[in-house]
C-alpha beads as a LAMMPS data file, in Angstrom:
LAMMPS data file: protein, C-alpha beads

267 atoms
266 bonds

1 atom types
1 bond types

-500.0 500.0 xlo xhi
-500.0 500.0 ylo yhi
-500.0 500.0 zlo zhi

Masses

1 110.0

Atoms # bond

1 1 1 280.410 197.792 -351.452
2 1 1 282.570 195.927 -348.970
3 1 1 282.022 196.283 -345.289
4 1 1 284.849 197.808 -343.325
5 1 1 286.107 195.930 -340.301
6 1 1 284.221 197.719 -337.570
7 1 1 282.833 201.192 -336.858
8 1 1 279.676 202.150 -338.721
9 1 1 280.328 199.529 -341.376
10 1 1 278.435 196.306 -340.834
11 1 1 278.243 193.047 -342.682
12 1 1 274.839 192.649 -344.217
13 1 1 272.118 190.382 -342.834
14 1 1 273.854 189.720 -339.498
15 1 1 277.092 188.211 -340.827
16 1 1 279.175 190.074 -338.247
17 1 1 282.626 191.607 -338.475
18 1 1 285.216 190.694 -341.049
19 1 1 287.918 188.155 -340.325
20 1 1 291.416 189.525 -339.913
21 1 1 293.393 189.201 -343.132
22 1 1 290.318 188.459 -345.239
23 1 1 288.793 191.079 -347.469
24 1 1 285.234 191.629 -346.149
25 1 1 282.113 190.744 -348.109
26 1 1 280.605 193.519 -350.209
27 1 1 277.693 195.408 -348.761
28 1 1 274.693 195.075 -351.025
29 1 1 275.559 191.582 -352.154
30 1 1 274.603 188.136 -350.936
31 1 1 277.159 185.332 -351.082
32 1 1 279.331 187.414 -353.390
33 1 1 276.609 188.208 -355.930
34 1 1 274.562 191.331 -356.506
35 1 1 270.988 190.651 -355.489
36 1 1 268.956 190.112 -358.668
37 1 1 265.728 189.310 -356.856
38 1 1 264.223 189.617 -353.431
39 1 1 266.039 187.082 -351.196
40 1 1 264.039 183.943 -350.451
41 1 1 263.933 184.666 -346.729
42 1 1 262.412 188.104 -347.234
43 1 1 258.619 188.252 -347.067
44 1 1 257.081 190.461 -349.754
45 1 1 253.407 191.138 -350.275
46 1 1 252.097 189.649 -353.505
47 1 1 251.196 193.085 -354.886
48 1 1 254.543 194.692 -354.086
49 1 1 256.288 195.203 -357.471
50 1 1 259.848 195.193 -356.181
51 1 1 261.935 192.562 -357.918
52 1 1 264.744 193.049 -360.386
53 1 1 268.390 194.038 -360.245
54 1 1 269.831 195.980 -357.324
55 1 1 270.951 198.891 -359.434
56 1 1 273.733 197.021 -361.185
57 1 1 274.452 197.421 -364.870
58 1 1 273.111 194.602 -366.999
59 1 1 270.351 193.553 -364.631
60 1 1 266.691 194.056 -365.395
61 1 1 265.227 197.458 -364.559
62 1 1 261.553 197.807 -363.789
63 1 1 259.451 200.900 -364.565
64 1 1 259.806 203.837 -362.211
65 1 1 257.372 204.056 -359.317
66 1 1 256.085 207.492 -358.307
67 1 1 255.056 208.003 -354.692
68 1 1 253.668 211.057 -352.942
69 1 1 254.974 212.482 -349.686
70 1 1 256.925 209.437 -348.482
71 1 1 257.673 205.784 -349.166
72 1 1 254.794 203.359 -348.817
73 1 1 254.981 201.019 -345.846
74 1 1 255.527 197.921 -348.023
75 1 1 258.597 199.411 -349.704
76 1 1 259.966 200.632 -346.381
77 1 1 259.488 197.216 -344.784
78 1 1 261.185 195.485 -347.717
79 1 1 264.224 197.761 -347.459
80 1 1 264.413 197.206 -343.711
81 1 1 264.164 193.435 -344.061
82 1 1 266.692 193.155 -346.888
83 1 1 269.243 195.509 -345.272
84 1 1 270.921 195.820 -348.652
85 1 1 272.855 198.771 -350.021
86 1 1 270.390 201.565 -350.855
87 1 1 271.327 203.923 -353.731
88 1 1 269.904 207.391 -352.970
89 1 1 269.742 210.784 -354.700
90 1 1 267.772 214.009 -354.662
91 1 1 266.695 216.703 -357.083
92 1 1 266.260 220.263 -355.855
93 1 1 265.097 223.653 -357.098
94 1 1 268.614 225.051 -356.771
95 1 1 271.981 224.672 -355.095
96 1 1 271.551 226.492 -351.768
97 1 1 270.150 224.223 -349.048
98 1 1 269.151 227.284 -346.995
99 1 1 266.919 228.883 -349.624
100 1 1 266.048 226.293 -352.256
101 1 1 263.524 223.471 -352.150
102 1 1 264.038 219.725 -351.863
103 1 1 261.913 218.592 -354.788
104 1 1 262.175 214.809 -355.042
105 1 1 264.033 211.879 -353.525
106 1 1 264.870 208.844 -355.618
107 1 1 266.114 205.469 -354.451
108 1 1 266.696 202.178 -356.267
109 1 1 264.970 199.188 -354.691
110 1 1 266.033 195.890 -356.287
111 1 1 266.527 197.518 -359.677
112 1 1 263.380 199.622 -359.625
113 1 1 263.672 203.404 -359.364
114 1 1 261.316 204.778 -356.722
115 1 1 260.722 208.545 -356.829
116 1 1 259.040 210.402 -353.983
117 1 1 257.438 213.761 -354.793
118 1 1 255.648 216.387 -352.693
119 1 1 258.142 216.615 -349.868
120 1 1 256.768 219.761 -348.250
121 1 1 256.313 217.841 -345.006
122 1 1 258.858 215.662 -343.243
123 1 1 258.608 212.098 -344.642
124 1 1 258.911 209.864 -341.549
125 1 1 259.842 206.657 -343.390
126 1 1 262.540 208.215 -345.585
127 1 1 263.876 210.088 -342.547
128 1 1 263.992 206.859 -340.550
129 1 1 265.977 205.127 -343.309
130 1 1 268.424 208.007 -343.501
131 1 1 269.077 207.669 -339.766
132 1 1 269.130 203.860 -339.773
133 1 1 272.634 202.616 -338.846
134 1 1 271.988 199.164 -340.326
135 1 1 271.312 200.334 -343.884
136 1 1 274.129 201.763 -345.965
137 1 1 272.939 204.664 -348.115
138 1 1 275.024 205.285 -351.240
139 1 1 275.170 208.739 -352.849
140 1 1 277.143 210.536 -355.515
141 1 1 278.184 213.859 -353.942
142 1 1 276.622 212.995 -350.610
143 1 1 277.276 216.372 -348.996
144 1 1 274.860 218.091 -351.371
145 1 1 272.000 215.664 -350.753
146 1 1 272.618 215.309 -347.023
147 1 1 272.611 219.070 -346.411
148 1 1 269.178 219.422 -347.976
149 1 1 267.638 216.460 -346.167
150 1 1 269.218 217.184 -342.775
151 1 1 268.058 220.802 -342.998
152 1 1 264.527 220.034 -344.158
153 1 1 263.849 216.918 -342.090
154 1 1 265.848 217.641 -338.917
155 1 1 267.701 214.330 -339.150
156 1 1 271.267 213.194 -338.517
157 1 1 272.258 210.823 -341.339
158 1 1 274.003 207.603 -340.381
159 1 1 275.881 204.962 -342.388
160 1 1 276.366 206.790 -345.679
161 1 1 278.877 206.468 -348.508
162 1 1 279.735 208.548 -351.549
163 1 1 281.101 207.522 -354.949
164 1 1 282.356 211.059 -355.584
165 1 1 284.588 210.864 -352.520
166 1 1 285.752 207.440 -353.672
167 1 1 286.655 208.824 -357.083
168 1 1 288.551 211.777 -355.604
169 1 1 290.608 209.486 -353.385
170 1 1 291.327 207.108 -356.247
171 1 1 291.963 209.551 -359.103
172 1 1 294.231 212.333 -357.897
173 1 1 295.375 213.565 -361.296
174 1 1 294.481 217.217 -361.952
175 1 1 292.385 216.571 -365.064
176 1 1 290.326 213.736 -363.549
177 1 1 286.560 214.096 -363.764
178 1 1 284.574 213.021 -360.741
179 1 1 281.131 213.667 -362.200
180 1 1 278.772 210.710 -362.389
181 1 1 278.423 210.634 -366.182
182 1 1 282.131 210.349 -367.010
183 1 1 282.678 207.818 -364.220
184 1 1 279.914 205.557 -365.532
185 1 1 281.375 205.756 -369.037
186 1 1 284.871 205.004 -367.770
187 1 1 284.007 202.070 -365.519
188 1 1 280.776 200.605 -366.879
189 1 1 280.608 201.792 -370.494
190 1 1 277.252 203.455 -369.770
191 1 1 276.369 206.791 -371.367
192 1 1 273.735 208.785 -369.523
193 1 1 271.556 211.620 -370.751
194 1 1 273.081 214.449 -368.729
195 1 1 271.488 217.289 -370.686
196 1 1 271.796 220.419 -368.480
197 1 1 268.290 221.390 -369.567
198 1 1 266.947 218.303 -367.785
199 1 1 269.144 218.793 -364.735
200 1 1 267.797 222.315 -364.130
201 1 1 264.238 221.552 -365.224
202 1 1 261.208 221.926 -362.964
203 1 1 261.456 219.027 -360.533
204 1 1 258.461 220.347 -358.604
205 1 1 256.142 219.734 -361.557
206 1 1 253.265 217.393 -360.626
207 1 1 253.803 215.428 -363.837
208 1 1 257.463 214.672 -364.485
209 1 1 258.425 214.140 -368.114
210 1 1 259.796 210.819 -369.417
211 1 1 263.246 212.407 -369.689
212 1 1 263.075 213.589 -366.076
213 1 1 262.066 210.125 -364.912
214 1 1 264.918 208.540 -366.865
215 1 1 267.415 211.118 -365.595
216 1 1 266.393 210.645 -361.959
217 1 1 266.331 206.858 -362.193
218 1 1 269.725 206.601 -363.837
219 1 1 271.279 208.672 -361.062
220 1 1 270.687 205.801 -358.617
221 1 1 270.448 202.604 -360.675
222 1 1 274.136 202.305 -361.532
223 1 1 275.681 203.526 -358.264
224 1 1 276.276 200.069 -356.691
225 1 1 278.128 198.744 -359.735
226 1 1 280.206 201.921 -359.921
227 1 1 280.990 201.751 -356.201
228 1 1 282.266 198.187 -356.566
229 1 1 284.701 199.282 -359.291
230 1 1 285.925 202.286 -357.319
231 1 1 286.287 200.240 -354.161
232 1 1 288.437 197.682 -355.971
233 1 1 290.772 200.475 -357.061
234 1 1 290.916 202.040 -353.610
235 1 1 291.605 198.706 -351.970
236 1 1 294.420 197.989 -354.429
237 1 1 296.016 201.356 -353.615
238 1 1 295.618 200.894 -349.873
239 1 1 293.134 203.765 -349.575
240 1 1 289.915 201.927 -348.739
241 1 1 290.280 202.481 -344.997
242 1 1 290.770 206.196 -345.624
243 1 1 287.587 206.219 -347.717
244 1 1 285.515 204.604 -344.964
245 1 1 286.786 207.147 -342.440
246 1 1 285.739 209.919 -344.818
247 1 1 282.267 208.399 -345.017
248 1 1 282.043 208.174 -341.229
249 1 1 282.891 211.894 -341.005
250 1 1 280.121 212.975 -343.392
251 1 1 277.329 213.301 -340.784
252 1 1 279.563 215.417 -338.551
253 1 1 280.585 217.600 -341.495
254 1 1 276.926 218.160 -342.373
255 1 1 276.070 218.998 -338.755
256 1 1 278.868 221.559 -338.580
257 1 1 277.812 223.274 -341.796
258 1 1 274.136 223.407 -340.869
259 1 1 275.055 224.916 -337.483
260 1 1 276.906 227.698 -339.281
261 1 1 280.429 226.866 -338.127
262 1 1 283.292 227.926 -340.369
263 1 1 285.873 225.315 -341.286
264 1 1 286.966 224.269 -337.784
265 1 1 289.936 222.337 -339.155
266 1 1 291.790 225.377 -340.487
267 1 1 294.189 227.527 -338.470

Bonds

1 1 1 2
2 1 2 3
3 1 3 4
4 1 4 5
5 1 5 6
6 1 6 7
7 1 7 8
8 1 8 9
9 1 9 10
10 1 10 11
11 1 11 12
12 1 12 13
13 1 13 14
14 1 14 15
15 1 15 16
16 1 16 17
17 1 17 18
18 1 18 19
19 1 19 20
20 1 20 21
21 1 21 22
22 1 22 23
23 1 23 24
24 1 24 25
25 1 25 26
26 1 26 27
27 1 27 28
28 1 28 29
29 1 29 30
30 1 30 31
31 1 31 32
32 1 32 33
33 1 33 34
34 1 34 35
35 1 35 36
36 1 36 37
37 1 37 38
38 1 38 39
39 1 39 40
40 1 40 41
41 1 41 42
42 1 42 43
43 1 43 44
44 1 44 45
45 1 45 46
46 1 46 47
47 1 47 48
48 1 48 49
49 1 49 50
50 1 50 51
51 1 51 52
52 1 52 53
53 1 53 54
54 1 54 55
55 1 55 56
56 1 56 57
57 1 57 58
58 1 58 59
59 1 59 60
60 1 60 61
61 1 61 62
62 1 62 63
63 1 63 64
64 1 64 65
65 1 65 66
66 1 66 67
67 1 67 68
68 1 68 69
69 1 69 70
70 1 70 71
71 1 71 72
72 1 72 73
73 1 73 74
74 1 74 75
75 1 75 76
76 1 76 77
77 1 77 78
78 1 78 79
79 1 79 80
80 1 80 81
81 1 81 82
82 1 82 83
83 1 83 84
84 1 84 85
85 1 85 86
86 1 86 87
87 1 87 88
88 1 88 89
89 1 89 90
90 1 90 91
91 1 91 92
92 1 92 93
93 1 93 94
94 1 94 95
95 1 95 96
96 1 96 97
97 1 97 98
98 1 98 99
99 1 99 100
100 1 100 101
101 1 101 102
102 1 102 103
103 1 103 104
104 1 104 105
105 1 105 106
106 1 106 107
107 1 107 108
108 1 108 109
109 1 109 110
110 1 110 111
111 1 111 112
112 1 112 113
113 1 113 114
114 1 114 115
115 1 115 116
116 1 116 117
117 1 117 118
118 1 118 119
119 1 119 120
120 1 120 121
121 1 121 122
122 1 122 123
123 1 123 124
124 1 124 125
125 1 125 126
126 1 126 127
127 1 127 128
128 1 128 129
129 1 129 130
130 1 130 131
131 1 131 132
132 1 132 133
133 1 133 134
134 1 134 135
135 1 135 136
136 1 136 137
137 1 137 138
138 1 138 139
139 1 139 140
140 1 140 141
141 1 141 142
142 1 142 143
143 1 143 144
144 1 144 145
145 1 145 146
146 1 146 147
147 1 147 148
148 1 148 149
149 1 149 150
150 1 150 151
151 1 151 152
152 1 152 153
153 1 153 154
154 1 154 155
155 1 155 156
156 1 156 157
157 1 157 158
158 1 158 159
159 1 159 160
160 1 160 161
161 1 161 162
162 1 162 163
163 1 163 164
164 1 164 165
165 1 165 166
166 1 166 167
167 1 167 168
168 1 168 169
169 1 169 170
170 1 170 171
171 1 171 172
172 1 172 173
173 1 173 174
174 1 174 175
175 1 175 176
176 1 176 177
177 1 177 178
178 1 178 179
179 1 179 180
180 1 180 181
181 1 181 182
182 1 182 183
183 1 183 184
184 1 184 185
185 1 185 186
186 1 186 187
187 1 187 188
188 1 188 189
189 1 189 190
190 1 190 191
191 1 191 192
192 1 192 193
193 1 193 194
194 1 194 195
195 1 195 196
196 1 196 197
197 1 197 198
198 1 198 199
199 1 199 200
200 1 200 201
201 1 201 202
202 1 202 203
203 1 203 204
204 1 204 205
205 1 205 206
206 1 206 207
207 1 207 208
208 1 208 209
209 1 209 210
210 1 210 211
211 1 211 212
212 1 212 213
213 1 213 214
214 1 214 215
215 1 215 216
216 1 216 217
217 1 217 218
218 1 218 219
219 1 219 220
220 1 220 221
221 1 221 222
222 1 222 223
223 1 223 224
224 1 224 225
225 1 225 226
226 1 226 227
227 1 227 228
228 1 228 229
229 1 229 230
230 1 230 231
231 1 231 232
232 1 232 233
233 1 233 234
234 1 234 235
235 1 235 236
236 1 236 237
237 1 237 238
238 1 238 239
239 1 239 240
240 1 240 241
241 1 241 242
242 1 242 243
243 1 243 244
244 1 244 245
245 1 245 246
246 1 246 247
247 1 247 248
248 1 248 249
249 1 249 250
250 1 250 251
251 1 251 252
252 1 252 253
253 1 253 254
254 1 254 255
255 1 255 256
256 1 256 257
257 1 257 258
258 1 258 259
259 1 259 260
260 1 260 261
261 1 261 262
262 1 262 263
263 1 263 264
264 1 264 265
265 1 265 266
266 1 266 267
């Protein structure tokens, strides 16, 4: 995604603010290209299996990694060093953040899905990333995921974006679908397995099935490529600035809802 000119939106890897009149460089890319391997100036331990595409369609995808309780330090350090766009999603036991359980968190790290299970305790490294203002976290329907994590981890998310919001701002026709599956088909020609039986399956199971792993991984792998397409459309319609202001409001909206306020913007 492209960095907005100021506010919470930052150019990646210390490039600084955009130049007036020039469309800013996409977040999550280096020199105009999606990262297909760990950048040469990033130090990675020899046994850290984290190379591949950065969640973009057509790039190599490595097998899913399963972690328990939190990210490992090596993965966390790699994300912090790269400061690239981080696709992020969750699976839960239900829809109500007040009563249901946060089951797993999945992120895509250079084209490799990383799933974290056993989130009964607050995961300090994931929580730190969610609050990190230098790393842009990309969701689809961010409000759902952010409510659960803010409630369970006592965090205030920072620097987040949402492809569902992007789609709603771009496609205003009444019959438009803003679900992830139809959007990926429309923009990337990718058909996902969105079987409702998998979506509502037991995500707290100690041994996730191959279909669960594929479902969870696909929910993050293609988000950057989709976001690029949606951003192009928003920019062409003059709505990209509005989108970034919506993203900047997300943490406040989550804080209001968790505090039990009604809609403070209505009469």
